[in-house]
N, C-alpha and C positions, 0 to 999 in steps of 0.2 A: 395099463401098458399101452400106448398105441400102435397102431399098425404102421409100415413105413409108410414116410409122406408122400403123402400124388401131389404132383406138379401137373395140372394142366397147363397145356398151352393155346385150347380154343374153348369157350364155352358160351352156353344157350345160356342164357337170361329171359325168362318166361318176364312177364307184366314187368320190361325193367325197361318202360316210358311213367311206369305210376312214379307214386313218392318213395316208398323203400328201395326198390327194385333199383330209381336209377341211382339216388344215394348209391347204392353199393354198385353200379357200372362206373359211377365216376371216382369211387374209391378205389375199384382193381385198377380202373388207366393209371389214377396217381400213386398207385403202389406196388402196382406188379406190374414191369414193363415188358417181361414178354410177352403178357393175357392178350389174345385177341376176342372182343366179345360182339355175339349175335345178339339183337336183342328180340325179342318176338312177343310181341304188344297187339292187342284187336284194337286198342286206343278208346275207349270206352269214353265214360265225362269224365273219369279219374285216373288217365293215362292221358299225359302229354308230350308229344315230341321236341317241343322246345326245352325239359325238363335234361338233353339229351343234349342241350349246348354244347359249342365248342371241345367236344370231345374230337379230336383227329380223327379225320376218315380212315388211316390205313390202321386204327384201333378199335374200330365199330362196324358192323353189318346192322342193318336196320330193317328188321321185317315186318310189314304190316298185316296180322292176320291173328287166327284165333287156336288155340290149345288146344279146341274139341275139334281141330282140321288135321285128320288123321294122317291123310297123305302128304300135307305141308308140314305135319310134327316127326314124320317119318323120315323125310330128306334132310332137314336140319338137324337132327338126332344122329344120322346116319355121317354127318361129318363132322363132329364133337368129339370133344374129350368127356366134356362134365355137363350136367344140365341143373340150373340153379335155377329152382322154382316159388316165386312170388306171385306171379299172377292170381288175383282171388278179387269174384266181388268179398268187401267186409265192412258194408258200413251196419249197425245194427238196426240203425232205424230204416236204410232201404230191406234190410231183411224181412222184418217184422212184417212192411207192407206192401210186399210179393218177393216170395222164395225163392221164385224160379228159378231166377237168375242163376240164385247162390248154387242151388242143384249141379245147374248145367255143367256152370264154372269151375268150380271147387272140389265134384265132385266126378263128374263126367269129365271136365279138364285134367286131373289129376291122373283117372283112370288111362289117356289115352297116351300121357307121358309114360307112365313106366312104362306101355306097353311097348314103347319105341327103347327105352333103354334095355329093357329086358332083350329083344331084339340083337341090338347092338352090342349090348353089355357096357353100356355107357353108364356113369357114376352120376348119380344124382344127391341132387341136396333138397328136401323138402322144407320150404319157411311154414311155418305154424303159430298161433297164438295162445296165450297163456287161458284165454278165452274159454278153451277145452275143457279146461277143470270146474267150470263153475267160476264162483266164489268163496269170499272169507269171512266170517262174522267180522267187524272192526277188531271187536277186542281181543282175536283170536289170535296166539304170540306164533302161529304156526304161516309155513310159508309156501308155495308149489316147488314139489320137487318132481324128479320125471317118474315116480313111481306114486302120484296123486290121481287118485281114480277118474275118468273122465266124467263130468257134469255141468255137461255145458246145457244154456242157458237160454239162446236162441235160436232162428234158423242158420244166422252165422256164423254160430260156433258149433252150429250141430252138424252142418257140413265142412266146416274143417277138421270138427273129430273125425267126419267122415274119411277126409282125405286122409288124415293118420293114419287108420286102420286099414286103408286100401297098403299105403305106402309098407306097411309092418309085414302083412300079409303077401307082397311082391318081394320081401326078403325073403324071409320062412321059406315060402314054397320055390317061387323062383330062383331065388339068387342075386337077387337086382341087389347090385351094390349103393347102397341109399341112406342116409343118416337123416336125420328131421332135428328141426331148431325149433321149439316154443319161448316165445317172445315177449318181453311186455311192451304195453303202451309207446310208441317213437315218434319222438318229435325233429322235428330240425326245418332245412328247407323242402323244397317244393308242394309242402303236404294240402292237399285239399283243403276249400275253403267251408265245407263241411264239417271239418274234424273240430276235434274242443278248442284244443290252445288256436292253431290260425282264426278260425271263427271269431274269437274274443281279441284279438289284435285285431282283423280287419273292420271286426266290427266299428274299434276305438280311432281305428284313421277314419274311419266313413262318418264318425258322429255319431253312430248308434248305438244305443248301450248295451255293453256285452248281457246275456242269458244263460243261468244259472239251472240246471237239474237240479227238480226236487228239493233235498234240504240240502245240496250240496258238501255230506259228508262221505259222497261214494271216495273211494280210496283208488288210487291206479299208480302201478309202479312204473316210473319215467323212465325212458333211456333215447338218449342221441344219437339218432339214426347210424353217425359214423361209429361208434363203441357196434351198434349193430351188424352193420358190416363189415367192421374186422373180426366180430365174431364168427359170424356165415364162413367167410374165408378160411379161418383157421380150422371151423369144423371141416370144411369141406376138404381138405387137405392132411388134418392131421386124427381126424376123426374117425371112431373104429365101426367101421359098417356094421349098421340091424341098431344104431346104440340114438336112443334120444338126446340131445343138449337144452337145459336152459341156458335164455340168455337176460341177462338183467342187472342194473349197475346201481343197486340199491337203491331205488328214486322214489316210495313211495312218499306218495300225499294227496292228500284231500282236493277233490274239483274248488272247492272254496279258496282252500289257499291259493291253488298254481290258479287263481281267479284274479285273487288278490294280491299274487305277483306280478302278474304282466298288468294290473290295474296302478301297481305300486312300478314298473319299470315305462309306465308310458305317461306317467302325472298324471293320473286321477286318482279321487278319493275310494278307500275301503270297500263303499258301498255303494258306486255308483252301476248297480247294475241291478236286472230287473230276472226275478223268479219266475221260472216258468214250470208248465205240468213237467214231469216225470217220464221217460221214457218207458215202458211195461215191459217187466222182466230185469229190470235195472240192476244188477251186479254193483253189489255192494262195494265188496274190496280186494284186488288182485296182488298177492305179493310174490317172487320169484326167488328161488333159490340157487345160485349159479355155481354153487358150491363145486358141482362137478366140470363144469366145464374150465373151472380157473387151476382147478387139482390137477386133472389129470390132462389138460391140453396148453396148459401155463396162459391163455387169457386174463387181462385184465381193461378194464374200461377206462379212457384217457378221459372223459366228460364227466367226472361226478361231480363238479358246481354247476347246483340245477339256474341261481341265478345268474350266473356267467351266460350258459347255453339258451336261460330264457333270452337274458337279453341279444345273443346272437339271432337267434328267431328273428324276436320284432324290428332289430335291422334291417336281415332279410326282407322283410313282408312292405317296410318303408320305401325300400329301393328298390324293389319287382312288381308296382300295382299294375304295371299291364300285362304281370303273369297272372293275377288273380283277379283283378276286376271284371272281367269276361264272363266270368261263373259268380261273381259276389251274389247278384240281384237275385237270380233263380234262385238259388240256396237259400237265400233269407227270404223270399214268396216260399216255397218248399216246406221252410220252419215255420213259420206265420202259420200257414196252414194247417200243419198236426198240433197249432198251439203251441210252440217251442220258438 
């Protein structure tokens, strides 16, 4: 049984100029005509103001700022109906090299937002990751559920786990009206070239051989970012306060299978790539069981044909070279320095 539907007219989206956040903002503007969005984004290297291009000015306010800025957060939260919290440091390799920004943004930033939502009794939805659960064996038939114990592997996933626990505590102790979603790996437009799928696509466009970690057998559960966006809105408006919902689209695929699908989609041979050394503590398999979200709230993914979704992603990166090329050279230099 869900609570009465919540119908926000004004929402603050943290990290709304990042990959998943900006896709959510576009989804809301396109699908919820009565909703006004305020984006709060620090515009770190993974945030890009261009990600919000084309959105009508009367539907969007953009605020350049940090979620750790208590005064700014207080001001914005006091004027909204809900906060949808995407803002996070999220790259595993970066967290291994320097965990400090991950602690500041993912833990302290979430605390600042929770305090403001407590003060003004504002609805809060927290975006998390399946990586808080650690990993599964390749031959394990199980999938992550809402009751899977936390077992994070990296500084990134441990800070996300910490932020999840803060949300749960603020619900129980202070009555904050919050929900949590843990999602599998996203793909789609506006994803930074450091991430797995965009890196391979842009390497091929640039005439660089793609790179594959370790043995390539690591499995990720892929979901199109539009499906993630619709699920988040469903949880925000229909979800039960205090509950966690897992978001997934039954998209388990090994890294080597994904890479070979990209190679095939771009006219390259199945072995036209280079093996590189694995990252430390590389999780083997993620798999999401989204039964609760589907049965209790009635959500269903729409992008269930991975090959079709991948073709759309390839086309987007081909058509938007001016968006990703400025970051490409530095990203590849960084990977090269790590032997990857």
